[in-house]
N, C-alpha and C positions, 0 to 999 in steps of 0.2 A: 645645845647648852641649856643649863637650867636657869630659871629666872622667874620673876613675878613683877607685874606692873598693873596699876589700876588708875582709873580716871573717872570723873563724872561730869555731867553737864546737862543742859536743857535740850530736849528734843520736843519741839512744840510746847505744849503746856505741861509736860511731864519732866521729871528729873530721872536721868538714866545713869546707873553706875555700871562700869565695865571692868572686869578683872581678867587678866591674861596670865596663864602659867605655861611654862615650857620646860620640858625635860629632854635629855639627850636623845637624839635620833639621827640616823644618817641622812634622812631626807626630810622635806617639809611635809608634815602630816597634821593638818588642822582639824580641830573638833569645835564646832560653833554651837552654843546653846543660847538661843534667844527666846524671850517671852513671845507669846502669840502675836501681840500687836506690833512687834518688830521683826517677826520672822520673814516678812515679805522683802526685807532688805538684806537677807543673808548673803546673797551674791556679792553685794557691795562690801560687806564686812570681810568676806573671804579675800576679796581683791586687796583690801587695805592690809590685811595680815600678810599676804604674799609679797606686797611691796616692801614691807618692813622686816620680814623674817624669811630667810632662805633655808634654814635647817632647824630641825627640832620637832618633837611632838607637842603641838601648841593647843591649849584648851582655852577658849574664850567663853565667858558667861556674862550675861547682862541682867540687870534688875531694874524694873520700872517703879519709881516712887511717885505717888500723886498726893496732892494736898487732900486732907480729909473732906473738905467741903466739895471737892470735885468728884468724890466717889460716886454720888448719885445726883445729877443735876436735873431737877424736875422742871418740865415746861409747864409753868403754872397756868398760862393762858389756855393751853391744850387741855390740861387737867380740868379747868373750870368749864370748858366747852363740853367735855364728856359728861360732867356732873349735870349740867343743865339739860343735855340731851336725854340722859337717863331719867331725870325727873319728869320731863315732858312725856316720855314713854310710859312712866308709871301712871300719870294722870289720864293719859289717853286710853290705856288698857285696864285701868282700875287696879293697878298693882300696889301692894303695900310694902313697908320695910324701909330701912335706912339705906342710903347709898354706901356701899362698901368701898372705903378708900383704897384698900389693898387691891381690890379687883380693878379699880380705875387705873392704878399705877401699872397694872399688867397690860393695859390696852396699848395699841401701837403708838410709838413716838411720844409717850408721856415722859419717859426718861430720855433726856437728850442723848443722842449717840455721840461717841467720841470720835467716830470716823469722820474724815473730811477736815473741816476747819479745826486747826489747833493740834493736829496729829504730828506735825513736824515733817522733816525731810530726811532722806537718806544721807545727805551731806552733813547734817547736824550729828547724826549717829557716827558717821565715819570720822568726823573731827575728834570725837571722844575716843574712838578706837585708836586713832593715830597717836593721841597723847598717852594712852595706856601702853602702846607699843614703844614709845619713846622712854617711858619709865622702865619697861622691861629691858630695853636695850642698855640703859644705864647699869642695871644689875649685871647683865651679861657681859658688859665691857669690863667691869671690875673682876668678874670671874675669868675673863679672857686674859687679863694681865697676870693673874696668878698662874693660869695655865701656861702662858708664854714662858714664865720663869721655870716651870717644871720641864717644859720641852727643851729649854736651853741647858738645863742640868743633864738631861738624858743625852742630848747631842754632844755635850762635853765628854761624857763617858765614852761614847762611840769614837769621838775624835782621838781620845787617848789610846783606845784599842787599835785604831788604824795607825797611829804613830808607832806603836810597838811592833805592828806587822811590818811597817816600812823599815824599821830599824833592824828587824830580824831577817828580812828577805835576803840581803846580800850574803850574810854568813850562811844561811840555809842553802843558797845556790852553790857556794863553794863546797859545802859538805856533800851535797848531792853529786857534784862533779867528781869529788874525790871517791865517793862510793862507787860511782859508775866506772871510774878508772880501775879501782881495785877489783870490781866484779869482772871486768873484761880481762884483766891480767890473769885472774884466777881461772877463768874459762879458757884462756889461750894456752895455759899449761906449758909455758916456755916458748911457744911459737912467737916469732917476731911480729910486732904490731905495726899496723899502718898508722903512723902518727896523724897524717892528714885526715884519714877516715875517723880516727878517734876524736879529732878536733871538731869534725862535722857533727858527730853524735852529741858531743858536749854542747855545741851551739844549738842543736835541736832541743836538747833537754832544757837549756837556759831559756829558750823562747817559750817552751811549754809551761815553765814554772814562773816566768816573769810576771809580777803583779804591779809593775810600775804604772801601767795605764789605769788599772783599777784604783790605785792609790790616788792618782791625779784626779780621776773623776769623783772619788769620794770627797776630796776637798772642794771641788767645784760645786757639788751638791750641798755641802755644808754651808758654803757662802750664800747660795740661793735660798736655802732654808731659813737662814738667819735674816736675810734681807726681806723675805716675805713676812716674817714675824714682826720685824722692826717697822716696815712700811706697808701695812695691810691695804689691800685693794678695796674700793667701795663695794665691790661684789663679793667680798669675803675672802678668806685665805684657805678655807678647808679643802677645796678641790685641788688647789695648787700644791699645798703641803702633802695631800694624798698622793699626787703624782710624783713629787720628789721622794716620798717615802718608798714608792715602788722602785724608783731608780736606785736608791741606797740599798734596798734589799737585793736588787739584781747584782750590784757590785759585790755585796757580801757573799752571795752564792757563787759567783765566779771566782772570787778570792779563795773561798773554801775548797772549790774543786781543783784549784791550782796549788794549794798549800803544800800538801804532802809533808806536813811538819806538825808535830804535836803542839808546840808553843803557838804557832800561827793559828792552828785550828781552835785552840782555846780562846784566842782573841776574837775569832770569827763567831764563836758561840756567844761571847759577851755582846758583840755587835747585834746579833739577831735577837737576843733577849731584850736589849734596849729598844730596838726598832719595833718590837711587838708592843712594848709599853707605850711608845709614841703612837703607834697605830690605834690603840684603844682610845686615845684622846683625840687624835686628829679626825677620826670618823664623826665626832660630835661637834667639831669646830665649824662655825659659820664663816 
């Protein structure tokens, strides 16, 4: 599902901003882009994303903001020590010239390292990521509500088509029986018919064309589909809805193979079209 979330907070002495974007994808596919000073905690960031998001192509980016005065912290004591040492060497070896401040700044440990004290902890970064995921989830929840209404609309159309099939099925069976009788009489060409054998053939035909079980299972799957949308699991609804969708398609295929009737087949086509529309959305649902 698509969405966007952002959060910021302190990580050590720095201010870190995190942005997360997600687009539809059948599986969880993260892409994490961290600045160099945070890259050592990428595993912790990925784990935080996985805990909060189960589906989608997810892109996380982070930005570090530091106070201007922190950009270059000079160790003045060390700087002075270097200057004194250089001047002693100048006197000792009879060297002339001024001490180059830029050269002194390039000497080891004159500019205080940011590593170590004040760098922060992975827990501080993960806390910011968790808040960004929560903001993303709010947007995805709103989209999910809209999508739930769309799925309900598609399911209602399927339910209407199944109702038309159920209404048509008894009359279709009578028509098929009458056609069978007429065909047998024509083939018999005046020969006496065995009524018991004819009744057996009609019973076999009725059993082969009966869609009562499929209709019953359709309605059972409708109820389960709606219950899943209405009371989503903490682990998400996408996989369960995907399973129910497969079962609905199975019933549609079986009904189509038994139909042998233009009106019923037309409704089976409607069902399959709507199931395909639902499938396109369910694959992206978390």
